C-alpha positions in Angstrom: 54.8 28.1 67.8 57.2 25.6 67.2 57.9 24.5 63.3 60.1 21.2 63.0 62.5 21.0 60.0 60.6 18.3 58.3 57.3 20.2 58.3 58.3 22.9 57.1 60.4 20.6 54.2 57.0 18.5 53.2 55.1 22.1 52.9 57.6 23.6 51.0 57.9 19.8 49.0 53.8 20.1 48.6 53.8 23.7 47.4 56.5 22.8 44.5 54.7 19.8 43.5 51.3 21.2 42.6 53.1 24.2 40.9 54.3 21.5 38.8 51.2 19.7 38.1 49.9 22.8 37.5 52.7 23.8 34.9 52.5 21.0 32.9 48.6 20.8 32.8 49.0 24.1 31.3 51.8 23.4 29.0 49.5 20.5 27.4 46.4 22.6 27.2 45.3 22.9 23.7 45.0 25.9 22.1 41.5 27.6 22.2 39.0 26.7 18.8 39.0 29.5 16.7 35.4 30.5 15.2 35.6 30.0 11.1 34.4 34.2 10.0 36.0 34.2 6.7 33.2 34.8 4.2 33.1 32.4 1.2 34.4 33.5 -2.4 33.3 32.8 -6.0 36.2 31.2 -7.4 34.5 30.5 -10.8 31.3 30.8 -12.8 31.4 28.2 -15.5 28.3 27.8 -18.5 28.0 23.9 -18.5 25.5 24.1 -21.1 22.3 26.5 -22.3 20.4 25.3 -19.5 23.1 25.0 -16.4 25.6 26.8 -14.7 28.1 25.8 -12.0 30.0 28.4 -9.5 33.2 27.4 -7.3 33.9 28.9 -4.4 36.6 29.0 -1.7 34.9 26.9 0.6 32.1 24.2 1.3 28.7 26.3 1.0 25.7 25.3 3.1 23.5 23.8 0.2 20.3 23.9 2.5 20.6 27.9 2.3 20.7 28.3 -1.7 17.7 29.7 -3.0 17.3 30.7 -6.5 16.3 33.8 -5.1 19.2 34.9 -3.6 20.6 35.4 -7.1 19.9 37.4 -10.5 21.7 36.6 -14.2 21.7 39.8 -16.2 23.3 40.6 -19.9 22.5 43.2 -22.2 20.2 41.2 -23.9 17.8 39.5 -21.8 17.5 37.9 -17.8 17.6 34.7 -17.4 15.6 33.0 -15.0 17.1 31.1 -11.8 15.0 27.6 -12.0 16.7 25.8 -8.9 20.4 25.8 -7.3 21.5 22.4 -6.3 25.1 20.4 -4.8 27.3 20.0 -7.8 29.9 16.7 -7.2 32.1 18.7 -4.6 30.4 20.3 -1.8 32.4 23.7 -2.8 30.8 24.0 -6.4 26.9 24.4 -6.9 24.9 24.3 -10.5 22.1 26.7 -11.4 19.3 26.0 -13.6 18.4 28.4 -15.8 16.1 29.2 -18.9 17.6 29.0 -22.0 20.6 31.4 -22.6 22.8 33.3 -25.4 25.7 33.4 -26.5 26.7 36.4 -24.7 28.5 37.7 -21.8 25.9 37.5 -18.2 26.5 39.3 -14.8 25.3 36.3 -12.0 25.2 38.6 -8.3 24.1 36.7 -5.0 24.8 35.3 -2.2 25.8 32.5 -0.2 26.1 30.6 3.4 29.3 28.4 4.2 29.0 25.7 7.2 29.6 28.8 9.6 26.9 30.7 8.7 29.2 33.4 7.4 27.4 35.0 3.9 29.5 35.9 0.8 28.4 38.3 -1.4 29.2 37.7 -5.2 29.3 39.2 -8.5 31.2 37.8 -11.7 31.1 37.6 -15.0 30.7 34.1 -17.9 30.4 33.9 -20.9 27.2 32.3 -21.9 26.3 29.0 -24.1 23.5 27.6 -27.0 25.5 24.1 -26.5 22.8 21.7 -25.6 22.8 19.6 -22.2 22.6 16.0 -23.6 23.5 14.5 -20.4 20.5 11.8 -18.9 19.3 12.4 -15.3 19.1 10.0 -13.8 17.0 9.0 -10.1 19.6 9.4 -7.1 17.2 8.5 -4.7 14.0 6.8 -3.9 11.4 5.6 -1.3 11.8 1.8 -0.4 11.0 -0.8 2.2 9.2 -1.4 4.8 8.0 0.7 7.5 7.8 3.7 4.8 4.1 5.6 3.8 5.2 7.7 1.3 6.7 7.2 -2.3 9.3 9.4 -3.3 11.8 10.0 -6.0 15.3 12.6 -5.8 16.4 13.0 -9.5 20.0 14.3 -10.3 19.6 17.5 -11.9 15.8 19.8 -12.4 13.2 18.1 -14.3 10.3 19.0 -16.1 8.2 18.7 -14.1 5.3 18.3 -16.8 6.7 15.1 -18.2 6.5 12.3 -15.2 4.4 9.3 -16.0 4.6 6.5 -13.5 1.9 3.5 -11.9 1.2 2.4 -8.7 1.0 -1.3 -8.1 -1.5 -2.4 -6.9 -3.8 0.5 -8.4 -3.5 3.6 -6.3 -4.4 7.2 -7.9 -1.6 9.0 -5.9 -1.0 12.9 -7.1 2.4 14.3 -7.9 4.1 17.1 -5.2 7.4 18.4 -6.6 9.3 20.2 -3.4 11.9 21.8 -6.3 13.1 20.4 -9.5 14.5 17.7 -8.4 12.4 16.3 -5.5 8.7 14.7 -5.8 6.6 13.1 -2.9 3.7 10.9 -4.1 0.1 11.8 -2.5 -3.0 9.9 -2.2 -5.8 12.2 -3.8 -8.5 11.3 -1.6 -8.7 8.9 1.9 -9.6 6.2 0.0 -6.6 5.7 -1.8 -3.8 5.7 1.2 -1.4 2.5 1.1 -2.6 -0.3 2.7 -0.4 -1.2 6.3 -0.7 -4.7 5.2 0.2 -4.7 1.3 3.5 -4.2 -0.6 3.3 -1.1 -2.9 5.5 -1.1 -6.3 5.6 2.4 -7.9 7.2 2.3 -11.6 8.7 4.9 -12.9 8.1 4.9 -17.0 8.9 8.7 -18.6 10.6 11.5 -16.9 12.5 14.5 -18.7 15.1 17.1 -17.5 14.7 20.8 -18.8 16.3 20.1 -21.9 14.4 17.1 -22.9 16.9 13.5 -22.0 15.1 11.3 -20.7 15.7 9.4 -17.7 16.1 6.0 -17.2 13.2 3.9 -15.7 12.8 3.0 -12.5 10.8 0.0 -9.9 10.8 0.9 -6.1 8.6 -1.0 -3.4 7.4 0.2 -0.2 5.1 -0.8 2.5 3.7 0.8 5.8 3.9 -2.6 7.5 6.7 -2.0 10.6 7.3 -5.5 11.0 7.2 -6.6 6.9 9.6 -9.9 6.4 9.5 -10.4 2.6 9.8 -13.4 1.5 11.6 -13.7 -2.0 10.1 -15.3 -5.1 12.4 -15.8 -7.8 11.3 -16.4 -11.5 13.3 -17.2 -14.9 11.9 -16.2 -18.1 13.1 -17.9 -21.5 13.0 -17.4 -25.2 13.9 -20.0 -27.0 15.7 -21.6 -24.5 18.1 -18.9 -24.0 17.3 -16.2 -21.2 15.5 -12.8 -22.0 17.7 -10.0 -22.0 15.3 -7.4 -20.8 11.6 -6.9 -20.2 8.8 -7.0 -17.2 7.0 -9.0 -15.0 3.7 -8.5 -13.8 2.8 -11.1 -9.9 -0.8 -10.6 -10.2 -3.6 -12.5 -7.9 -6.6 -11.9 -10.4 -5.9 -8.4 -10.4 -2.2 -6.8 -10.9 -0.3 -6.6 -7.5 3.2 -6.2 -8.4 6.0 -5.5 -11.1 9.4 -6.0 -11.8 12.4 -5.5 -14.0 13.4 -8.7 -16.1 17.1 -8.4 -16.7 19.4 -11.3 -17.8 16.3 -13.8 -18.0 15.8 -13.1 -14.6 13.5 -11.7 -12.1 12.3 -11.0 -8.5 9.5 -10.3 -6.4 9.0 -9.4 -2.6 6.0 -11.5 -1.1 4.0 -12.4 1.9 2.8 -16.1 1.3 4.0 -19.2 -0.3 1.4 -20.0 -2.3 0.7 -20.4 -5.8 0.6 -16.9 -7.9 0.1 -15.9 -11.5 3.1 -14.0 -13.6 3.0 -12.3 -17.0 6.9 -11.9 -18.8 6.4 -8.7 -21.8 9.3 -7.8 -24.1 8.7 -5.4 -27.2 7.0 -8.1 -29.1 7.2 -11.4 -27.2 5.1 -12.3 -24.1 4.6 -16.1 -21.9 2.3 -16.8 -18.5 3.1 -18.9 -15.7 2.0 -19.9 -12.0 4.8 -19.5 -10.2 5.7 -20.2 -6.6 8.8 -19.1 -3.3 10.8 -22.6 -3.9 9.6 -23.6 -7.5 11.6 -23.7 -10.8 9.4 -20.8 -12.1 10.0 -20.8 -15.4 7.9 -18.3 -17.9 8.1 -19.3 -21.5 8.0 -16.7 -23.7 5.8 -17.0 -27.4 5.5 -14.0 -30.2 3.2 -11.6 -29.6 2.9 -7.8 -28.2 0.9 -7.1 -25.2 0.4 -3.4 -23.7 1.8 -3.1 -20.5 0.6 0.2 -19.7 -3.2 -1.4 -20.2 -2.9 -3.9 -17.4 -1.2 -1.6 -14.8 -3.0 1.2 -15.1 
């Protein structure tokens, strides 16, 4: 068999080129990803007040895997009840809501998981405190908008679930159901109290207090099960002696109340479904006023001396 020099040279060059390409590919190949196998470690436990303990860890914690029965808090005098465990401002910190502490040394022990599902057990001592919690809670999240069939509220910290007071307009009898001490959902008391598809419902949170008795600020939110709802904005003004009303409540009516809103700096608005006339009542601590309003109108409500109980109107 005869081999020509050109053929041999071509084969050699081809082999060298293949080897070069393979070396180049290997040189640029990234190193294999390494799995996180380190367990989360407790760094510090600090009592924020008589009802809250903050725990800091060495890495981010899987907050969905936090449960009150995954930790215990004991002292020589008592055992604290762990009411709720939830994320703090940092992903590597959690807050533990407890029964009232004493001014003694406590030991906390338990387990947590990091984002890679590594389980870390911990035990540490901390100084208890009887200093009261004086920070008011707030509503950190709530249901709103179209294509929404259920109200819910999410609070910034553990709440006293017995203090919740609210109204729904148009009137519906809803039952609060607490998933935990921070998240509450509202279900119809019966089938006849279900939310109608073609209606916008307003929830007015009147009162809610945390486990230390601090009151949350009132909130109004609105939802509708309608998925194609396109709201029309009805904007109004409230005046007292020609000056804007600093704050108050406004109730939208068509025979019965159908909406509720806060008045701030003399202004308020509603989401409505048509441009016909509505009646509106504005209430402050010792003044009230009413007017007919419509989309695109001046919609000015003049207030006069006189008290009106808003609860008697919307409840």
